[in-house]
C-alpha positions in Angstrom: -15.2 -5.0 -1.8 -13.2 -1.6 -2.2 -15.0 1.2 -4.1 -18.4 -0.3 -3.9 -19.6 0.2 -0.8 -17.6 3.6 0.0 -19.5 5.1 -2.7 -22.5 4.3 -1.4 -20.9 5.4 2.4 -19.9 8.8 0.5 -23.1 9.6 -0.7 -24.9 9.2 2.6 -22.3 11.8 3.8 -23.1 13.8 0.9 -20.4 13.4 -1.2 -19.8 11.9 -4.6 -17.3 11.6 -7.5 -18.1 15.2 -8.7 -16.5 16.7 -5.9 -13.3 15.5 -7.1 -13.5 15.5 -10.6 -11.8 18.8 -11.0 -8.4 18.0 -9.0 -6.7 16.9 -6.0 -8.7 19.3 -3.6 -7.3 21.6 -1.8 -5.7 19.0 1.1 -4.2 16.7 -1.8 -2.8 19.8 -3.3 -1.2 20.6 0.4 0.0 17.6 0.7 1.9 17.4 -2.8 3.7 20.5 -2.4 6.8 19.2 0.1 7.6 17.0 -2.5 8.8 19.5 -4.8 11.0 20.6 -1.9 12.7 17.6 -1.3 12.9 16.6 -5.4 16.6 18.1 -4.9 17.7 16.1 -2.2 16.1 12.8 -3.8 17.0 10.4 -7.0 14.1 8.8 -9.0 13.6 6.4 -12.1 10.6 4.3 -13.5 12.1 0.7 -13.2 11.8 -2.3 -14.9 12.0 -5.5 -12.9 12.4 -9.3 -14.2 9.7 -11.6 -12.5 9.0 -15.4 -13.5 5.6 -13.8 -15.3 7.3 -11.0 -17.5 8.4 -7.8 -16.4 7.0 -5.7 -13.9 7.2 -1.5 -14.5 7.5 0.5 -10.7 9.0 3.3 -9.3 12.1 3.6 -7.3 12.8 7.1 -5.5 15.8 7.2 -2.7 17.7 9.8 -0.6 20.7 11.3 -2.9 23.0 10.3 -0.1 23.9 7.4 1.7 22.3 3.9 2.2 18.6 3.5 3.8 16.2 0.6 4.7 14.1 -0.2 1.9 10.3 -0.2 1.8 8.1 -2.0 -0.6 4.7 -0.3 -1.5 1.6 -2.1 -2.8 -0.9 0.5 -4.2 -4.7 0.2 -4.1 -7.0 -1.3 -6.9 -6.6 1.8 -8.5 -2.5 0.8 -9.2 0.3 3.0 -9.4 -0.6 6.6 -10.2 0.8 10.2 -9.2 -0.5 10.2 -5.9 1.5 7.1 -5.0 4.6 8.3 -6.9 4.1 11.6 -4.3 3.6 9.5 -1.6 6.8 7.4 -2.3 8.9 10.8 -2.6 7.7 11.6 1.3 9.0 8.5 2.4 11.9 8.5 0.8 12.7 11.9 1.9 12.1 10.9 6.0 15.3 8.2 5.1 13.9 5.3 2.7 14.7 3.6 -0.8 11.0 3.1 -1.8 9.7 0.7 -4.5 6.0 1.6 -5.7 4.8 -1.5 -7.9 2.4 -2.0 -10.8 0.8 -4.7 -9.3 -1.0 -5.1 -12.7 2.0 -5.6 -15.0 0.9 -8.9 -16.5 -2.3 -6.5 -18.2 -1.1 -3.2 -18.5 1.6 -0.7 -17.5 1.1 1.9 -14.9 -0.8 4.2 -14.8 -3.7 2.5 -16.0 -5.9 4.1 -19.0 -9.1 3.9 -17.8 -12.4 4.8 -20.1 -15.1 7.7 -19.6 -15.6 10.9 -18.3 -15.9 8.9 -14.8 -12.2 7.1 -13.7 -14.0 5.3 -10.8 -17.0 4.4 -12.7 -18.5 0.5 -12.3 -17.2 0.1 -16.1 -13.5 0.8 -14.8 -13.9 -0.7 -11.6 -14.8 -4.0 -13.5 -11.4 -3.6 -15.4 -9.3 -3.5 -12.5 -11.0 -5.7 -10.4 -10.6 -8.8 -13.3 -6.7 -7.4 -13.5 -6.8 -7.9 -8.7 -8.5 -11.3 -9.4 -5.0 -12.4 -11.7 -3.1 -11.3 -8.8 -3.4 -14.4 -6.3 -0.9 -15.6 -3.1 1.3 -17.9 -5.5 2.2 -15.0 -7.9 2.1 -12.2 -5.3 5.0 -14.1 -3.6 6.8 -14.5 -6.5 6.2 -11.1 -7.5 7.5 -10.2 -3.7 10.6 -12.1 -3.6 11.4 -10.5 -7.1 10.6 -6.5 -5.9 12.9 -7.3 -2.7 15.4 -9.0 -4.7 15.5 -5.9 -6.7 15.8 -3.7 -3.6 18.4 -5.6 -2.0 20.7 -4.9 -5.7 20.6 -1.6 -5.2 23.4 0.9 -4.2 21.0 2.9 -2.2 19.6 0.0 -0.1 21.5 -0.7 3.4 20.6 -4.8 3.6 21.9 -4.4 7.2 18.7 -2.9 7.8 15.2 -4.8 7.6 12.3 -4.3 4.4 9.2 -2.5 5.6 6.0 -3.4 3.1 3.4 -1.1 2.8 -0.1 -2.0 1.1 -3.7 0.0 0.7 -7.0 -1.7 -0.1 -5.8 -4.6 -2.1 -2.5 -3.8 -1.1 -3.2 -5.1 2.4 -2.8 -8.8 1.9 0.3 -8.6 -0.3 2.0 -7.0 2.7 1.1 -10.0 4.5 2.2 -12.0 1.3 5.6 -10.3 1.0 6.0 -10.8 4.6 5.7 -14.4 4.6 7.7 -14.6 1.5 10.8 -13.0 2.6 10.4 -13.3 6.2 14.5 -12.9 6.4 14.2 -9.6 4.8 10.8 -8.3 5.9 10.4 -6.8 9.2 7.4 -4.5 9.3 4.4 -4.4 7.5 1.5 -1.6 7.6 -1.8 -1.9 5.9 -3.9 0.8 5.2 -8.2 0.6 4.5 -7.1 -3.2 3.5 -9.5 -5.4 1.9 -10.3 -9.0 4.6 -7.1 -10.3 6.0 -9.3 -12.8 7.8 -11.6 -15.0 5.7 -12.7 -18.5 5.5 -10.5 -19.7 2.8 -7.1 -22.1 3.2 -5.0 -19.7 2.1 -6.3 -16.3 4.3 -3.7 -13.9 4.8 -3.8 -14.0 8.9 -2.6 -17.9 9.0 0.5 -16.1 6.9 1.5 -14.6 10.1 2.5 -18.0 11.3 5.7 -17.6 8.6 6.9 -14.0 9.4 8.8 -12.2 11.6 7.9 -8.7 11.1 6.2 -6.1 13.4 2.9 -5.2 11.8 0.7 -2.1 12.2 -3.0 -2.4 10.9 -5.1 0.8 10.0 -8.5 0.0 9.3 -11.3 2.3 7.7 -14.7 2.6 9.9 -16.7 1.3 7.1 -14.9 -1.5 6.8 -14.7 -2.5 10.4 -18.5 -1.7 10.2 -18.8 -4.8 7.6 -15.6 -6.3 9.9 -16.6 -6.1 13.1 -14.9 -9.4 14.2 -11.6 -8.8 12.4 -9.7 -6.8 15.1 -10.1 -9.5 17.4 -9.4 -12.1 15.1 -5.8 -10.5 13.6 -5.4 -9.9 17.1 -5.3 -12.9 18.1 -3.2 -13.9 15.1 -0.4 -12.0 15.9 -0.3 -13.6 19.8 -0.2 -17.0 18.4 2.6 -16.2 15.7 4.1 -14.6 18.6 4.6 -11.3 16.5 3.7 -7.5 17.4 1.0 -6.1 15.9 -1.5 -3.8 16.1 -4.9 -2.7 14.9 -6.6 0.5 15.0 -10.2 1.7 13.2 -9.7 5.4 11.9 -13.0 7.6 11.7 -12.4 8.0 7.8 -13.3 6.2 5.0 -12.0 3.0 2.9 -9.7 5.4 0.6 -9.0 7.9 3.1 -4.8 7.6 3.0 -3.9 8.5 -0.8 -4.8 11.9 -2.0 -7.0 12.9 -4.7 -9.7 10.3 -3.7 -13.1 11.3 -2.9 -12.5 9.9 0.9 -9.2 11.5 1.3 -9.1 12.5 4.6 -5.8 14.8 5.4 -5.9 14.4 9.1 -6.2 11.0 9.8 -3.8 10.2 6.6 -1.3 12.1 8.8 -2.4 10.3 11.8 -1.9 7.0 9.9 1.5 7.8 8.6 3.2 9.0 11.6 2.0 5.3 13.2 3.9 4.2 10.0 7.0 6.0 10.4 7.2 5.2 14.1 6.6 1.4 12.9 9.4 1.6 10.6 11.8 3.8 13.1 11.8 0.4 15.5 11.4 -2.4 13.4 13.9 -1.5 10.3 17.1 -1.0 12.2 
């Protein structure tokens, strides 16, 4: 799951965590620079959102002027952190009101405080995996409903337009859950290097397509596809059965390739994936 398999695959490719310990690397830094130029045109704040289980902390950013389609972002298993805020700023600069949530608010505020010299050690992975285990389909549904309700109350959000939802790693299933939880509002869902979306469980994410009215784009990592080679066809069939527009693409990049600063980050393939996400939003959100 998530980092464990990718760690071994990166080692096979001659990379390791040490390569990224001193910073983002040239590509990651370059990806961050434009956000500084956009700052004057954006309004952003850390926000608190009441849910049935407590108060969730989140980051909200939108263009300074006008009303815009809303986007909900579910981070990967390492949670809400500067890299995700930078991605949200970039998305807002394209004309969206973006809420990036701390999916682990039941246990800790973001950013998560990790231990030791290696933030992505097995010890730390066990911590965040424990947090993730508490976010089941039922709790994610109620959270998504609260988050989208928050977005709809913001003056910078155009409720005439649909809501987009994106998710990374463990956030992939949360995209599908969100779309099924608020089908009247969610019109587009994009997942990046998701954990399994098709399982044998009664609450497998792909079964929720029947409750959704969104168009989907599934961007899969090559090593995830190697582990789940049948998922592409299963998802395509599930989209067809639900009468939804859905596209699945396997990228020549490793699990975790999109967020800057991670050991698997691939700037070129991240740009490709984001270009297609923006195309989906332009088509589906109105």
